[in-house]
BALOBA-1460 file (C-alpha; in Angstrom, 3 decimals):
// residues 314
<rec num="1" residu="m" x="-49.757" y="18.640" z="-2.944"/>
<rec num="2" residu="s" x="-49.307" y="15.231" z="-4.095"/>
<rec num="3" residu="l" x="-47.187" y="15.122" z="-7.405"/>
<rec num="4" residu="h" x="-48.607" y="12.194" z="-10.147"/>
<rec num="5" residu="v" x="-45.188" y="11.342" z="-11.553"/>
<rec num="6" residu="a" x="-44.458" y="8.792" z="-14.724"/>
<rec num="7" residu="l" x="-40.956" y="7.080" z="-14.699"/>
<rec num="8" residu="q" x="-40.278" y="5.496" z="-18.569"/>
<rec num="9" residu="m" x="-37.421" y="2.750" z="-17.882"/>
<rec num="10" residu="d" x="-36.051" y="-0.182" z="-17.879"/>
<rec num="11" residu="p" x="-38.295" y="-2.587" z="-15.902"/>
<rec num="12" residu="v" x="-37.900" y="-2.127" z="-12.416"/>
<rec num="13" residu="e" x="-38.285" y="-5.467" z="-11.134"/>
<rec num="14" residu="h" x="-34.876" y="-5.803" z="-12.268"/>
<rec num="15" residu="v" x="-33.040" y="-2.569" z="-10.836"/>
<rec num="16" residu="s" x="-29.818" y="-2.767" z="-8.906"/>
<rec num="17" residu="i" x="-31.230" y="-1.124" z="-5.579"/>
<rec num="18" residu="t" x="-27.771" y="0.065" z="-4.721"/>
<rec num="19" residu="a" x="-26.832" y="1.889" z="-7.578"/>
<rec num="20" residu="d" x="-29.719" y="3.092" z="-9.835"/>
<rec num="21" residu="s" x="-30.599" y="6.070" z="-9.748"/>
<rec num="22" residu="t" x="-34.403" y="6.000" z="-11.208"/>
<rec num="23" residu="f" x="-34.868" y="3.556" z="-8.181"/>
<rec num="24" residu="r" x="-33.916" y="6.304" z="-5.878"/>
<rec num="25" residu="l" x="-35.356" y="9.230" z="-7.659"/>
<rec num="26" residu="g" x="-38.390" y="7.321" z="-7.282"/>
<rec num="27" residu="i" x="-38.116" y="6.374" z="-3.726"/>
<rec num="28" residu="e" x="-37.231" y="10.044" z="-2.745"/>
<rec num="29" residu="a" x="-40.643" y="11.123" z="-4.636"/>
<rec num="30" residu="q" x="-42.023" y="8.478" z="-2.565"/>
<rec num="31" residu="a" x="-41.363" y="10.609" z="0.321"/>
<rec num="32" residu="r" x="-42.191" y="13.406" z="-0.662"/>
<rec num="33" residu="g" x="-45.372" y="12.340" z="-1.012"/>
<rec num="34" residu="h" x="-46.036" y="11.714" z="-5.161"/>
<rec num="35" residu="r" x="-47.529" y="9.140" z="-6.541"/>
<rec num="36" residu="l" x="-46.121" y="6.740" z="-8.771"/>
<rec num="37" residu="f" x="-46.255" y="5.324" z="-12.554"/>
<rec num="38" residu="q" x="-44.233" y="2.635" z="-14.060"/>
<rec num="39" residu="y" x="-44.144" y="1.924" z="-18.110"/>
<rec num="40" residu="t" x="-41.249" y="0.726" z="-20.316"/>
<rec num="41" residu="v" x="-40.478" y="2.438" z="-23.507"/>
<rec num="42" residu="d" x="-42.415" y="-0.067" z="-26.108"/>
<rec num="43" residu="r" x="-45.156" y="0.739" z="-24.570"/>
<rec num="44" residu="l" x="-45.491" y="4.138" z="-25.489"/>
<rec num="45" residu="y" x="-48.252" y="5.470" z="-28.241"/>
<rec num="46" residu="y" x="-48.927" y="8.471" z="-30.445"/>
<rec num="47" residu="d" x="-53.394" y="7.451" z="-31.035"/>
<rec num="48" residu="e" x="-55.005" y="10.049" z="-32.595"/>
<rec num="49" residu="g" x="-53.894" y="13.416" z="-30.540"/>
<rec num="50" residu="r" x="-53.543" y="11.490" z="-27.375"/>
<rec num="51" residu="v" x="-49.888" y="10.462" z="-26.528"/>
<rec num="52" residu="g" x="-50.559" y="7.094" z="-23.921"/>
<rec num="53" residu="a" x="-48.682" y="4.486" z="-22.263"/>
<rec num="54" residu="i" x="-49.746" y="1.155" z="-20.764"/>
<rec num="55" residu="g" x="-47.938" y="0.710" z="-17.612"/>
<rec num="56" residu="r" x="-48.550" y="-0.216" z="-13.782"/>
<rec num="57" residu="p" x="-48.568" y="2.140" z="-10.064"/>
<rec num="58" residu="i" x="-45.772" y="0.828" z="-8.339"/>
<rec num="59" residu="e" x="-44.916" y="1.149" z="-4.654"/>
<rec num="60" residu="l" x="-40.494" y="0.978" z="-4.188"/>
<rec num="61" residu="r" x="-39.206" y="-0.164" z="-0.873"/>
<rec num="62" residu="v" x="-35.436" y="0.173" z="-0.526"/>
<rec num="63" residu="e" x="-35.735" y="-4.117" z="0.314"/>
<rec num="64" residu="h" x="-33.379" y="-6.350" z="-1.534"/>
<rec num="65" residu="g" x="-35.830" y="-8.968" z="-3.057"/>
<rec num="66" residu="n" x="-38.749" y="-7.026" z="-2.131"/>
<rec num="67" residu="h" x="-37.983" y="-3.784" z="-3.729"/>
<rec num="68" residu="v" x="-41.444" y="-2.772" z="-6.109"/>
<rec num="69" residu="s" x="-45.002" y="-3.600" z="-5.860"/>
<rec num="70" residu="f" x="-47.723" y="-3.734" z="-8.766"/>
<rec num="71" residu="g" x="-51.096" y="-1.847" z="-9.213"/>
<rec num="72" residu="e" x="-52.778" y="-3.367" z="-11.891"/>
<rec num="73" residu="w" x="-52.284" y="-2.586" z="-15.866"/>
<rec num="74" residu="q" x="-53.516" y="1.279" z="-17.091"/>
<rec num="75" residu="d" x="-53.671" y="2.563" z="-20.218"/>
<rec num="76" residu="v" x="-53.536" y="6.604" z="-18.962"/>
<rec num="77" residu="d" x="-53.209" y="9.440" z="-20.707"/>
<rec num="78" residu="l" x="-49.259" y="11.104" z="-19.743"/>
<rec num="79" residu="a" x="-50.667" y="14.650" z="-19.949"/>
<rec num="80" residu="t" x="-52.445" y="14.009" z="-16.783"/>
<rec num="81" residu="f" x="-49.371" y="13.334" z="-15.044"/>
<rec num="82" residu="d" x="-48.157" y="16.132" z="-13.617"/>
<rec num="83" residu="v" x="-44.103" y="14.636" z="-14.198"/>
<rec num="84" residu="v" x="-42.780" y="11.912" z="-16.733"/>
<rec num="85" residu="w" x="-39.715" y="10.719" z="-16.338"/>
<rec num="86" residu="l" x="-37.543" y="9.791" z="-19.302"/>
<rec num="87" residu="r" x="-35.122" y="7.550" z="-18.128"/>
<rec num="88" residu="q" x="-34.774" y="4.993" z="-20.065"/>
<rec num="89" residu="d" x="-31.129" y="3.608" z="-21.017"/>
<rec num="90" residu="p" x="-29.950" y="4.777" z="-24.296"/>
<rec num="91" residu="p" x="-28.065" y="3.478" z="-26.732"/>
<rec num="92" residu="f" x="-29.758" y="6.925" z="-28.339"/>
<rec num="93" residu="d" x="-31.354" y="5.720" z="-31.128"/>
<rec num="94" residu="m" x="-33.921" y="5.916" z="-33.759"/>
<rec num="95" residu="a" x="-36.240" y="4.938" z="-30.895"/>
<rec num="96" residu="y" x="-34.856" y="7.316" z="-28.170"/>
<rec num="97" residu="v" x="-35.538" y="9.914" z="-30.198"/>
<rec num="98" residu="t" x="-38.807" y="8.937" z="-31.715"/>
<rec num="99" residu="s" x="-39.990" y="8.742" z="-27.420"/>
<rec num="100" residu="t" x="-38.879" y="12.405" z="-27.584"/>
<rec num="101" residu="h" x="-40.895" y="13.905" z="-30.207"/>
<rec num="102" residu="l" x="-43.660" y="11.587" z="-28.670"/>
<rec num="103" residu="l" x="-43.175" y="13.859" z="-25.051"/>
<rec num="104" residu="d" x="-42.786" y="16.796" z="-26.578"/>
<rec num="105" residu="r" x="-46.471" y="16.264" z="-27.574"/>
<rec num="106" residu="i" x="-47.029" y="16.820" z="-23.850"/>
<rec num="107" residu="h" x="-44.310" y="19.297" z="-22.419"/>
<rec num="108" residu="p" x="-44.183" y="21.530" z="-20.682"/>
<rec num="109" residu="e" x="-48.205" y="21.375" z="-19.338"/>
<rec num="110" residu="t" x="-46.615" y="18.092" z="-18.365"/>
<rec num="111" residu="l" x="-43.081" y="18.646" z="-17.240"/>
<rec num="112" residu="v" x="-40.585" y="16.352" z="-19.321"/>
<rec num="113" residu="v" x="-37.586" y="15.409" z="-17.400"/>
<rec num="114" residu="n" x="-34.976" y="16.889" z="-19.271"/>
<rec num="115" residu="d" x="-36.386" y="18.657" z="-21.119"/>
<rec num="116" residu="p" x="-37.295" y="15.885" z="-24.465"/>
<rec num="117" residu="f" x="-36.366" y="18.194" z="-26.954"/>
<rec num="118" residu="w" x="-33.232" y="19.397" z="-25.620"/>
<rec num="119" residu="v" x="-32.156" y="15.774" z="-25.193"/>
<rec num="120" residu="r" x="-32.488" y="14.872" z="-28.603"/>
<rec num="121" residu="n" x="-30.735" y="18.033" z="-29.726"/>
<rec num="122" residu="s" x="-27.815" y="17.268" z="-27.110"/>
<rec num="123" residu="p" x="-26.406" y="13.931" z="-27.282"/>
<rec num="124" residu="e" x="-24.055" y="13.248" z="-25.034"/>
<rec num="125" residu="k" x="-20.650" y="13.659" z="-27.225"/>
<rec num="126" residu="l" x="-22.214" y="16.002" z="-29.373"/>
<rec num="127" residu="l" x="-22.731" y="18.708" z="-26.830"/>
<rec num="128" residu="v" x="-19.189" y="18.883" z="-25.460"/>
<rec num="129" residu="l" x="-18.327" y="20.354" z="-29.178"/>
<rec num="130" residu="d" x="-20.050" y="23.487" z="-27.609"/>
<rec num="131" residu="f" x="-17.168" y="23.926" z="-25.025"/>
<rec num="132" residu="p" x="-14.030" y="23.041" z="-27.572"/>
<rec num="133" residu="d" x="-11.510" y="24.999" z="-24.665"/>
<rec num="134" residu="l" x="-12.871" y="22.779" z="-22.544"/>
<rec num="135" residu="t" x="-12.507" y="19.367" z="-24.485"/>
<rec num="136" residu="p" x="-9.420" y="17.501" z="-25.352"/>
<rec num="137" residu="p" x="-8.586" y="17.064" z="-29.139"/>
<rec num="138" residu="t" x="-11.980" y="15.540" z="-30.701"/>
<rec num="139" residu="m" x="-13.046" y="14.658" z="-33.809"/>
<rec num="140" residu="i" x="-16.386" y="13.307" z="-34.845"/>
<rec num="141" residu="a" x="-16.175" y="11.480" z="-38.452"/>
<rec num="142" residu="r" x="-16.167" y="7.970" z="-40.107"/>
<rec num="143" residu="d" x="-13.471" y="8.325" z="-43.388"/>
<rec num="144" residu="v" x="-10.565" y="6.088" z="-42.209"/>
<rec num="145" residu="a" x="-7.714" y="8.234" z="-43.670"/>
<rec num="146" residu="a" x="-9.469" y="11.424" z="-41.296"/>
<rec num="147" residu="i" x="-8.770" y="9.806" z="-38.635"/>
<rec num="148" residu="r" x="-6.110" y="8.277" z="-39.359"/>
<rec num="149" residu="d" x="-4.573" y="11.603" z="-39.430"/>
<rec num="150" residu="f" x="-6.322" y="12.587" z="-36.347"/>
<rec num="151" residu="r" x="-4.464" y="9.684" z="-35.173"/>
<rec num="152" residu="a" x="-1.139" y="10.781" z="-36.444"/>
<rec num="153" residu="r" x="-1.516" y="14.403" z="-34.354"/>
<rec num="154" residu="h" x="-2.841" y="12.822" z="-31.107"/>
<rec num="155" residu="g" x="-0.704" y="9.941" z="-30.963"/>
<rec num="156" residu="d" x="-2.659" y="7.353" z="-28.691"/>
<rec num="157" residu="i" x="-6.949" y="7.671" z="-28.922"/>
<rec num="158" residu="i" x="-9.903" y="6.818" z="-27.468"/>
<rec num="159" residu="l" x="-12.589" y="5.758" z="-30.001"/>
<rec num="160" residu="k" x="-15.850" y="5.059" z="-28.993"/>
<rec num="161" residu="p" x="-18.900" y="4.415" z="-30.607"/>
<rec num="162" residu="l" x="-20.921" y="8.487" z="-31.346"/>
<rec num="163" residu="y" x="-24.169" y="7.303" z="-29.727"/>
<rec num="164" residu="g" x="-23.146" y="4.484" z="-27.609"/>
<rec num="165" residu="n" x="-22.990" y="4.277" z="-23.445"/>
<rec num="166" residu="g" x="-21.479" y="2.579" z="-20.318"/>
<rec num="167" residu="g" x="-18.218" y="2.004" z="-21.811"/>
<rec num="168" residu="a" x="-19.775" y="-0.523" z="-24.908"/>
<rec num="169" residu="g" x="-17.647" y="-1.020" z="-27.740"/>
<rec num="170" residu="v" x="-15.095" y="2.071" z="-26.265"/>
<rec num="171" residu="f" x="-11.100" y="0.826" z="-27.240"/>
<rec num="172" residu="h" x="-8.530" y="2.665" z="-26.424"/>
<rec num="173" residu="m" x="-5.965" y="3.105" z="-29.861"/>
<rec num="174" residu="r" x="-2.332" y="3.334" z="-29.787"/>
<rec num="175" residu="r" x="-0.302" y="5.363" z="-31.993"/>
<rec num="176" residu="d" x="1.605" y="2.360" z="-33.435"/>
<rec num="177" residu="d" x="-1.910" y="-0.528" z="-33.177"/>
<rec num="178" residu="p" x="-2.238" y="-1.556" z="-36.589"/>
<rec num="179" residu="n" x="-5.899" y="-2.485" z="-36.462"/>
<rec num="180" residu="l" x="-6.942" y="0.727" z="-36.607"/>
<rec num="181" residu="s" x="-8.604" y="0.091" z="-40.100"/>
<rec num="182" residu="a" x="-10.081" y="-3.170" z="-39.424"/>
<rec num="183" residu="l" x="-11.824" y="-1.749" z="-35.995"/>
<rec num="184" residu="l" x="-13.267" y="0.930" z="-38.091"/>
<rec num="185" residu="e" x="-14.721" y="-1.452" z="-40.740"/>
<rec num="186" residu="t" x="-16.104" y="-3.526" z="-37.828"/>
<rec num="187" residu="f" x="-17.595" y="-0.931" z="-36.842"/>
<rec num="188" residu="a" x="-18.793" y="0.751" z="-40.452"/>
<rec num="189" residu="v" x="-20.566" y="-2.931" z="-40.335"/>
<rec num="190" residu="m" x="-22.476" y="-2.357" z="-38.435"/>
<rec num="191" residu="n" x="-23.949" y="1.178" z="-39.055"/>
<rec num="192" residu="r" x="-23.648" y="3.972" z="-40.525"/>
<rec num="193" residu="e" x="-23.325" y="6.869" z="-37.928"/>
<rec num="194" residu="p" x="-19.668" y="8.741" z="-37.689"/>
<rec num="195" residu="l" x="-17.918" y="7.594" z="-34.778"/>
<rec num="196" residu="i" x="-16.108" y="10.258" z="-31.441"/>
<rec num="197" residu="a" x="-12.171" y="9.893" z="-31.359"/>
<rec num="198" residu="q" x="-10.162" y="11.799" z="-28.548"/>
<rec num="199" residu="k" x="-6.925" y="12.969" z="-27.594"/>
<rec num="200" residu="y" x="-6.102" y="9.603" z="-24.645"/>
<rec num="201" residu="l" x="-5.826" y="11.316" z="-21.136"/>
<rec num="202" residu="s" x="-3.246" y="8.778" z="-19.614"/>
<rec num="203" residu="a" x="-4.349" y="10.259" z="-16.311"/>
<rec num="204" residu="v" x="-7.523" y="8.519" z="-16.858"/>
<rec num="205" residu="v" x="-5.459" y="5.661" z="-15.202"/>
<rec num="206" residu="k" x="-6.360" y="7.556" z="-11.721"/>
<rec num="207" residu="g" x="-9.422" y="8.375" z="-12.733"/>
<rec num="208" residu="d" x="-12.864" y="9.843" z="-15.143"/>
<rec num="209" residu="k" x="-14.655" y="11.702" z="-13.038"/>
<rec num="210" residu="r" x="-18.446" y="12.085" z="-13.175"/>
<rec num="211" residu="i" x="-19.840" y="15.491" z="-11.650"/>
<rec num="212" residu="i" x="-23.330" y="15.492" z="-11.147"/>
<rec num="213" residu="l" x="-24.659" y="18.624" z="-10.996"/>
<rec num="214" residu="v" x="-28.326" y="20.007" z="-10.433"/>
<rec num="215" residu="d" x="-30.552" y="22.468" z="-12.458"/>
<rec num="216" residu="g" x="-27.278" y="23.733" z="-13.542"/>
<rec num="217" residu="e" x="-25.702" y="23.646" z="-9.907"/>
<rec num="218" residu="p" x="-22.811" y="21.229" z="-9.001"/>
<rec num="219" residu="a" x="-23.607" y="18.993" z="-5.975"/>
<rec num="220" residu="g" x="-20.877" y="16.998" z="-6.103"/>
<rec num="221" residu="a" x="-18.676" y="14.305" z="-8.257"/>
<rec num="222" residu="i" x="-17.586" y="10.621" z="-8.003"/>
<rec num="223" residu="n" x="-14.576" y="9.740" z="-8.708"/>
<rec num="224" residu="r" x="-14.903" y="6.223" z="-10.851"/>
<rec num="225" residu="v" x="-11.239" y="4.452" z="-11.204"/>
<rec num="226" residu="p" x="-10.765" y="2.049" z="-14.922"/>
<rec num="227" residu="a" x="-10.367" y="-1.895" z="-13.066"/>
<rec num="228" residu="e" x="-6.363" y="-2.792" z="-13.758"/>
<rec num="229" residu="g" x="-5.638" y="-3.521" z="-17.490"/>
<rec num="230" residu="e" x="-8.660" y="-1.766" z="-18.840"/>
<rec num="231" residu="a" x="-8.946" y="1.844" z="-20.515"/>
<rec num="232" residu="r" x="-12.545" y="2.299" z="-19.472"/>
<rec num="233" residu="s" x="-14.274" y="3.731" z="-16.046"/>
<rec num="234" residu="n" x="-17.802" y="3.392" z="-15.928"/>
<rec num="235" residu="m" x="-18.530" y="0.889" z="-13.755"/>
<rec num="236" residu="h" x="-20.936" y="-1.137" z="-15.975"/>
<rec num="237" residu="v" x="-17.457" y="-2.535" z="-16.648"/>
<rec num="238" residu="g" x="-16.348" y="-2.616" z="-13.846"/>
<rec num="239" residu="g" x="-14.861" y="0.927" z="-12.801"/>
<rec num="240" residu="r" x="-14.849" y="1.731" z="-8.852"/>
<rec num="241" residu="p" x="-16.722" y="5.121" z="-7.596"/>
<rec num="242" residu="e" x="-14.039" y="6.484" z="-4.791"/>
<rec num="243" residu="k" x="-15.076" y="9.431" z="-3.111"/>
<rec num="244" residu="v" x="-13.420" y="13.218" z="-4.408"/>
<rec num="245" residu="g" x="-13.634" y="16.648" z="-3.898"/>
<rec num="246" residu="l" x="-13.842" y="18.906" z="-6.698"/>
<rec num="247" residu="t" x="-11.117" y="20.760" z="-8.285"/>
<rec num="248" residu="e" x="-10.512" y="24.347" z="-8.963"/>
<rec num="249" residu="r" x="-11.207" y="23.515" z="-12.472"/>
<rec num="250" residu="e" x="-13.453" y="21.665" z="-12.521"/>
<rec num="251" residu="r" x="-15.567" y="24.763" z="-10.674"/>
<rec num="252" residu="e" x="-14.685" y="26.339" z="-13.674"/>
<rec num="253" residu="i" x="-15.939" y="24.174" z="-16.078"/>
<rec num="254" residu="c" x="-19.367" y="23.762" z="-14.206"/>
<rec num="255" residu="a" x="-19.549" y="27.165" z="-14.067"/>
<rec num="256" residu="r" x="-18.947" y="27.546" z="-17.585"/>
<rec num="257" residu="i" x="-21.579" y="24.728" z="-18.872"/>
<rec num="258" residu="g" x="-24.117" y="25.902" z="-15.973"/>
<rec num="259" residu="p" x="-26.365" y="28.378" z="-17.711"/>
<rec num="260" residu="m" x="-26.575" y="26.063" z="-20.500"/>
<rec num="261" residu="l" x="-28.176" y="23.396" z="-18.667"/>
<rec num="262" residu="r" x="-30.348" y="25.754" z="-17.276"/>
<rec num="263" residu="e" x="-31.649" y="27.386" z="-20.606"/>
<rec num="264" residu="k" x="-32.758" y="24.028" z="-21.911"/>
<rec num="265" residu="n" x="-34.025" y="22.770" z="-19.068"/>
<rec num="266" residu="l" x="-31.297" y="20.148" z="-18.661"/>
<rec num="267" residu="i" x="-32.377" y="19.419" z="-14.334"/>
<rec num="268" residu="f" x="-30.523" y="16.100" z="-13.811"/>
<rec num="269" residu="v" x="-26.554" y="16.313" z="-15.704"/>
<rec num="270" residu="g" x="-23.785" y="14.374" z="-15.240"/>
<rec num="271" residu="i" x="-20.504" y="15.700" z="-16.604"/>
<rec num="272" residu="d" x="-17.461" y="13.516" z="-17.073"/>
<rec num="273" residu="v" x="-13.992" y="15.068" z="-16.306"/>
<rec num="274" residu="i" x="-11.086" y="13.708" z="-16.614"/>
<rec num="275" residu="d" x="-7.447" y="15.631" z="-15.320"/>
<rec num="276" residu="g" x="-9.088" y="19.143" z="-16.381"/>
<rec num="277" residu="w" x="-10.911" y="17.622" z="-19.813"/>
<rec num="278" residu="l" x="-14.404" y="17.728" z="-20.260"/>
<rec num="279" residu="t" x="-14.846" y="14.849" z="-21.774"/>
<rec num="280" residu="e" x="-18.674" y="14.010" z="-22.742"/>
<rec num="281" residu="i" x="-22.555" y="15.754" z="-20.752"/>
<rec num="282" residu="n" x="-24.546" y="13.062" z="-19.645"/>
<rec num="283" residu="v" x="-28.094" y="14.440" z="-20.768"/>
<rec num="284" residu="t" x="-30.315" y="10.739" z="-21.161"/>
<rec num="285" residu="s" x="-30.144" y="8.636" z="-17.735"/>
<rec num="286" residu="p" x="-27.055" y="9.748" z="-15.960"/>
<rec num="287" residu="t" x="-26.067" y="7.936" z="-13.168"/>
<rec num="288" residu="g" x="-23.834" y="8.523" z="-10.073"/>
<rec num="289" residu="i" x="-26.612" y="9.701" z="-6.751"/>
<rec num="290" residu="q" x="-26.569" y="6.536" z="-4.823"/>
<rec num="291" residu="e" x="-23.026" y="6.975" z="-4.877"/>
<rec num="292" residu="l" x="-22.344" y="10.607" z="-4.228"/>
<rec num="293" residu="e" x="-25.085" y="9.701" z="-1.335"/>
<rec num="294" residu="r" x="-22.715" y="7.100" z="0.232"/>
<rec num="295" residu="f" x="-19.378" y="9.082" z="0.066"/>
<rec num="296" residu="d" x="-20.686" y="12.600" z="0.680"/>
<rec num="297" residu="d" x="-23.592" y="12.078" z="2.570"/>
<rec num="298" residu="i" x="-25.630" y="14.508" z="-0.138"/>
<rec num="299" residu="n" x="-28.883" y="14.039" z="-1.232"/>
<rec num="300" residu="t" x="-29.312" y="14.732" z="-4.688"/>
<rec num="301" residu="a" x="-32.258" y="12.948" z="-5.263"/>
<rec num="302" residu="a" x="-33.721" y="15.508" z="-3.215"/>
<rec num="303" residu="l" x="-32.140" y="18.340" z="-4.734"/>
<rec num="304" residu="i" x="-33.569" y="17.634" z="-7.778"/>
<rec num="305" residu="w" x="-37.106" y="17.034" z="-6.662"/>
<rec num="306" residu="e" x="-37.031" y="20.673" z="-5.074"/>
<rec num="307" residu="a" x="-35.714" y="21.457" z="-8.866"/>
<rec num="308" residu="i" x="-38.827" y="20.193" z="-10.476"/>
<rec num="309" residu="e" x="-41.200" y="21.412" z="-7.481"/>
<rec num="310" residu="r" x="-41.117" y="24.497" z="-8.250"/>
<rec num="311" residu="r" x="-41.253" y="24.288" z="-11.683"/>
<rec num="312" residu="r" x="-44.625" y="22.806" z="-9.999"/>
<rec num="313" residu="g" x="-45.188" y="25.438" z="-8.267"/>
<rec num="314" residu="v" x="-45.452" y="22.710" z="-4.888"/>
């Protein structure tokens, strides 16, 4: 049975075909006989009870410089699709939140992956708060005195936007760094959101492990090593992916969070682990499946589609 699949994503013509997880998911969908339609989140709308989008049918190819062909523009009713992928990149702002509210109105009759209700209610840096014994010391705050006290208790800390992504705005603040107040003032000018502070884990220089979970089960992991002189390991900012296995502690973490992910219908999730400590549970637009496939020959895209097909009775 062929599924009609809509990809809500950033412009497909601009993606890296050797790194982008959504592109790999699309290639796998085609290999399984499914039809693809792509639109950007700014073309998603609600009109008198109808959740629609303006986009185009697409055909993908693993061919540099010629990786996508487009059909004619169409105005579609998303309730007529079998699957909608919620895959535009964060930041997780009110525009992102609004898109989850609109997609809520067609799910689960149309299967939205990941479940938009739980994407909205499970931001990457907040969902970890459900597992305080698995995480490094963490604070969510905006108050300067509170964050200063947290640093006094824990020494070096990592400070980052609560709803950011890709390593943007992440700072390693040393115990004696005099710029903390100035940095917090800068964040305050930019928005009204709190920040997340975590105790700095020095082992990050050896890598920040991205573990991919499919339907609550670990598929595999890659290690992301920060570039020299960097505190951030994100591949967006120069982190180097490496082949790596899972430790017993990491399997314990996956076993603890797996049932919760299945309960919330979070099919494709990427967690971040540093030195045995869980730092993020990424549910919005996780990445890493192409690197995992290259290193370990694990076709994570196929595992994800098998989970979706089970839900669609294919």
